N, C-alpha and C positions, 0 to 999 in steps of 0.2 A: 144297166147293171142290176143284177139280182143276186139273192143269196139262196142258191138252190138247195143247200143242206137243211133249210128250215122245213120241217114237216108241216104240211097243211093242217094236219090235225092239231098241231101245237097252236097255230093261229086261231083255229076255231075254239080251242079250249081257253085261250087267253081272252078272246072276245066274249065267250060265255061268262067268264068270271067278271069281266068289266060290265057287261049288261046287268048282272045281278047287283053290282054296286052303284052304277050310274043310271040305269034304266035304258029301255030299248031306244028311246028317242035321242039318246046321246051317242049312239053308234051308227055310223053311216057306212054303207057298203055299195058296191056296184057303181051305177051311174051317179048316185048321190055323192060318192067320194071323189068323182072326177073334177069337181070344182076345185079341189085342193091340189092343184098342180100349177105349173106356170103357163098361163094362157099365151105367153109370148114364145113358147117353145113346144110346138106341136109336132116335132120331128118324128117321134115314135113314142111308145108307151113304156120305155125303159125306166122312167122315173115316176110312174103312177103309183099311188099308195094302194095297199090292199084294203084298207079301211081307214076311217077317221073316227076318233073318239073325242068327245067334247065335255070335259069335266067342268063343273061350276064352282068348285071349292078346292082349297089346298088339300083337304083330306081326300077328295076324289082323285086328285093328281097322284097322291101317294098310293092310293089303291091301284091305279092304272100301272104305275111303275112296278109295284110289287107283283102284279099279275104278269107283266111282261118278263120280269126277271125269273119268276117261277117257271114259266113255260119256254124261256129262251127266245122270245120273239122281239126283234128290234123295233124301236120307236123312233119317230122323228118329230121334233117339237116345232110348232108355229104359233104365233100369237094371233094377229089378224090374218096372216098368210097372204099379204098383198105386196110382197117384195118382188113384184113381177120384173123379169129381166135378170134377176139373180137366182131364181128358182121358185118364187112364190112359196107355196106350202110343200112343194115336191121334195121327196127325200133323195139322198144320194143313191141308196139301195132301193130299187123298185120292189114293190110288194111289202114295204114297211108299213106299220100302223102309224098314222099321223096323229099326234096329240095336239088338237087345235084348242086354243085357250080363249076364244072369243067370248065365251060365257062368263069369264071372270073379269068383271068390269067395275070394280069398286074404286072410288077415288076418295082420298083424304087430303085436305088442305090445311096446313099450318099457317093461319093468316098472320100471325105475329112474325114468324121467321121468313115466310115466303118459301114454303117447301111443299111439294106435291108428293104423295105416296100413291102409286098406281099399281093395279093388277094388269096382266097381259092383254086383256080384252079392251082396255081403255084406248080409244082412238085419240089422235090429236084433236079432231073435231069435238070429241067429248070433253077433253080437258079445257079447251078454249071456251066451250059453252058453260062449263061449271065455273070457270073464273069470271065469265061475264055475269052469270047469275049472282055471284058474290060481289059484284060491283066493279070488276076490272081493276082491282087494286094491284094485282100482279099479272104479269105476262109470261107466257111460256115460249120456249124456243120450239120451232116446228120445221119439218122439211116441206118441200113443195106440195106434196100430196097429203091432205089431212085425213085420209081414210085409214092410214096405217097405225099400228100400235105404238104408243109412246115407249112402252117397255121393249117391244121387239126391235124397234128402230135403234134404241140405245144399246141393246145387247149385241146388235150386229154392227156396231161402230158407225151408225148413221149420224147425220149432222143436220143442223138447222142454221138460223141466221141471226140470232141475238148473241149477247156476250157469252151465253152458255151453249153456243151452237155446236161445239165439239162434245156431243152428248155423253159419250162413254167416259170422257175425262171428268165428268161432274156427277159421279154416283157415290154418295156417302155410304149407302148400305143396301143390301139385298136380302131377300128371303129365298132360299133354294131348296128344292126337293132333290136329294142325292140319289144315286142309282140304286141304293138299297131301300129307298122309300122313306128314309129318315129326313128330318127337317133341319136346316142350318140357317142361321142368320149371321151376317157379316158386319164389320165395322162396329159402331157403338150399339147396334141392335143385338150384338152377341150378349149384351146384358139384358136381363129381364126387366130392368127398370129404366135404363137410359133411352132417351129419344133425341139426344144431341146429334145434329147432322154433321159431326166431324168426319172427314173422309177415312180415318183410320181408327183402329182400336188399339189393343195392347198386343204386341207381337207381330208376326207376319200379316201383311195386308192381303187377304185372299180374295177380296171382291173382284179384282180384274180377271181372276182365273175363270169366272163364270160368265164373262162377256165374250161373245163370238166363240162359244165353247160347247163341248159335249160332255162336260163333267157333272152337269146337273140341270135341272129345269128351274128357271127363275120364275117365281110366282108373285113377287112383290119387289118394287124398286122405289127408292127415294130420289128426287131430283130437285135442284133449286129453281126458283122462279126469279124473274127480273121485276123490280119495283116499277110501277107505272111512272114514267118520267114526266117532269113538267113540260118538256119539249121533246118531241120526236122529230128528227131531221134526216129523212132519207136523202142520200147523195147519189147522183149519177155523174159518172166521168166518161166522156166520149173522147176516145183517142182516134185520130183520123187515119193513121197508117198501120199497115201490118207489122212493121218493125217496132211499133210502140209497145208491144206486149211485154218485152223484157223490162224496159224502164218503168212501166206501170206496175209490174210485180215488185220491183225494188221499192217503189214508192209506198205500196201497200204494206210491205214488210216493215219499213221504217215506221209508218204510222201506227201499225198494230203493236209492234214490240215496245214502242215508247208509250203506248196507252192512249194516244189521241183517238184512234178508232178502236172500239172495244168489241165489235162484232166481227163476223167473218166476211171480208170482201169477196165478191164473186165477179170474175172477169169472163165475158162471153163474146163470141162473134155475133153477127146479126141472124144466124140461122135459126136460133130458137124463136125469136120474135117473128121471123118470116114464116116458120112452120105454123105458128098460131094464127097467122093471117090467111094462108092458103097453101095448098100442097106444092111440092117441088116443081111439077111439070107446068104449073101456072107462072112460076118465076123463070124457069129455064128448062127446056125440054131436050137437053143434051146430056152427054156423059160427064164423068168427073175428070178433073175438077171443074167447078163452076168458074168460068172466066172472070178475071179481075174486073173487067168493065161491067159485067152483069152484076157481080157482087157489089160494086160501087153504086150502081143504080138501085139495088136493093136497099143499101144503107140510106140512100137519099130518100127513097119512098117511105122508109120506116123512121126517118129522122134519127138515125143512129150513127155512131162512129164505126170504124173498122173493128175496133175493140171497144167494149163497153163494160164499165165497172160499176157495181152498186155496192154501197156500204151505208152505214147510218151512224148518227150521233144521238146521244141520249143524255138528258139531265136538265139542270136549271138553265134558264135562258142564257145567262152570262157565260156559263161553262160551255154550252153549245156554240156560242158565237166565237169564243176564244179557240175552241177546237176547229171550227170551220176555217178560221184564218190560217191555222197551221196546216190544215189539209190543202188549202189553195197554195200555200207557200211550197210545200213538198212536191205537189203535183206539178207546179210550174217549173221547179228545178229539174224534174225528171222527164216530163212530157210537156214541153212549152206550148205546143199547139192544142193541148187537150182542153175541152170545155167542161167546167165543173158547174153543175146546177144543184139546187137544194130546195126542199120544201120544209117550211116550219109549221109543225102541227102540234096543237095542244094534246098531251098524252091523254087527258080526260075526254077528248072529243074524237078519239081514233075511230070508233065505230061509225060516227056520223060522217067521217071523211073517207070511209073505206072505198066508196064508189069512185072517188077521184084518184085513187092510188093505182099504180101498176101492180101486177102480180108480185114482183120482187119487193116493191115498197111495202105492200101489205105483209109479206112474209117476215120482213125485218121487224115488224111489230107483233109477230107471233100469230098472224092470221093466215093459215094455209087455205088451199082450195083444191079443186081438181082440174083447173084450167090447163095445167101442163100436160095432161093426157092428150091434148090436141097436137102436141109436137110429134107424137107417135104416128100421126097420119101424114107425115112428110112424103112417104112413098105410096100413100093410098089410104083408103078408109079403114082397112083392116091392118093397121100398123102394129108393130112390136119393136122391141129394141134390146140390144145388149150393150153393156158399158165396159170399157177398159178403164181401170181405176188405179193407176199407180200414185205413189207419194214421192215427192222430191224435195230438194232444198228450195226455199223461196228466193231464188236469185234469177237475174236476167239470163245468166249463162245456162242455168239448169233448165229454164223453161224453153229456151231455144233448142237445147239438146234433145229434150223430150219431143218437141215438135219434129225435129229432124229424124228421130227414130220412128215415131208413130205415123206421120203423114204418108210416107211412101207405102207402108204396109196397108193402111186403111184404103188408100186410093187404088192400090193394085187389085183389090177385091171389089172395086166398083162402088165404094162408099164415099160420101162427102166427108171431109175432115171437119168434125163438129166438136170442138173442145169447150169445156167449161171448167174454169180454174178457181180454186178456193184457197186464199192465203190465210193460213192459220199460224200467224206470227212467223216463225222461222221455217215452217214447212209448207208445202203446197200440195194440195190434192188436185190431180189432173184427171178429170173425167172426159173420156172420149166416147161420144154417143154414136152407136151404129143403128140406124133406123131401117127397118125392112118391112116387107109385106109378110105377115106371119103365116100366110097360106102359100108362100113360095119356098119350098124346101131348099132349093139351091141358094137363095138369098140368105137364109138362116145358116146353112152350112158354111157359106162364105164368111159370115160374122164370126163363127167359131174358129175358122181358119185364121182370121185376124187375131183373135185372142191367143191362139196357140203359137203364132209367130211373134206377136208383140210382147207378151209377158217375158219370155226368156231374153229377148233383145233389150228390153228396158232394164231387166234385172242385172244383166251383164254390165250396164252403165251405172248401176247403183240406184235404180228406181223400182221399188218393190210394191206389190199390190197391197191394198188395205181391205179389200172386199172383193168377192167374185162369185160367179155362177157355179152351181153345183156340178156342172159337167166338167169343169176345169179346176176344181179345188185341189186335186192332187198335184197337178202341174204347178199351180200357184204356190203351194206349200214347198215344192221342190226348190223354189228360188231362194228360200231361206237356208242356204247351204253351209254356213260357217261351221267349221269343226265337225265335218261329216254330219250336217243337219242336226246339230246338238239340240236346238230348240224343239224339233219334232221328237227326238228320242226322249227328251225330258218330259214333254207333255204326254207322250204315250206311256211312260212309266206311271205318271199320275193316273192316266186313263185306266190302265190295267189294275192299279191298286184300288181305285174307287169303283170301277165298273167291271168286275171280273167276268160277268155274264155278257158284257159287250152289247148292252141293249139300248143305250142312249145315243141316238143320232150318230151311228157309226159312219165314219168318212167325212164328217163335217169339218171344214177347214183343212182337210187332208190329214186328220188325226183319226187313226184306226185302232180299235181294240185288237188284242192278239187274235181273238177268234176269227175276225174278218180281215186280218192284215193282208192276206193273199189277194184280196180284191183291189188293193192299191194299184192305180194306173200311173205309169210314167210315160210321158210323151218324149 
């Protein structure tokens, strides 16, 4: 998709203004800009940026936005730009100028309250290292891959594995560059004096309007940290039968809503662990689905259940022991044949024990890595992936219904059914991973066919997306259809009022400025 009405001379004029303010080394064009696309989506060049600009300060971001508005040139914002499979740094409108914020990498830590303030270029690796340098008094929540931006992940509704794992739900304040180049601070930061991390100020709470949004560019974000516990106790629950998934979801809902488990439990099949061991054809060189007897052999070789749940307990030893007893009780009631295992680790010794922990166990202590990249090689060395990502109610009935809808669609296009479920108290995030050879255009096209079939079918049953790829954002926004798409109409009213030039990330999350609204795609 491109915006043909943009005069190339306007692009050059905008870039010339930006070079004057940022310097030549902060403007990338041609092949140098091609890094800032999604490496998992090489189907065509329709989402390639025209150029990439890399400001280092808030003032430089303001200058970039003002130059774009002055010349009518659209921008697309990325932080680290490593959200591969969802679009990476690639814009919805090809030929857009990408504003990449990697150079903005400042970190502030409030040691007394346990609060981090980060700019967009701060990676999870960077935040973990800064906390380690300060003595590991506090732990951060992190996603599987540590190379991504803390701010970018949070702003795009990403998640992690500690008590603050629902990242977007724990943002007390933001600093935002608005489409006219002016600066806004939300929450208690709206005061020039207050640094209180209360999640609301006085009057309407506008902080969430700038998350997964094209109403501004977030340049600073506050997030809470978890105090280092006396005891860290990662749990593994192995359920032996395919039918155990529903009762296991019910058990995790009960344990999280009552507060026994405070982090986000993750339920998976054995496919992720299998992919980290060796590629698919070394496990089974046939079509889909993988036969049950082969899958059972896989589970036995990996010492896993049919379904496997990881969660964690944190706190004083006596509290952890009491909570562990309750976990065993609830799991036994719902999945009698499940096996519950636990490791008891001193919070102060976590880095000494890290080599003995599985990837998931390390994650729940706020230690990300890059090992999950190995799972993309399931179909070969040059792997990529697309994810289907609906949200549902955290009940046995709902998880079974989502499986009934998704599995036939996925397998009809030649993909293994690869679910990963996250129980966030009363709701459940259902990620379905589609791994492919990223140099096989037909395989990639098949993944997008799955997305275009699955999302409407899921939405009809009440399961709506929380996140998605740039190629299908309009279709995903279409699913929020109550009262003639009232939420989209309301958001686009805000968009037109705040961004009359329509320059900030047009089409993001299916929200279009009036200027480009004719580009909206409906499947």
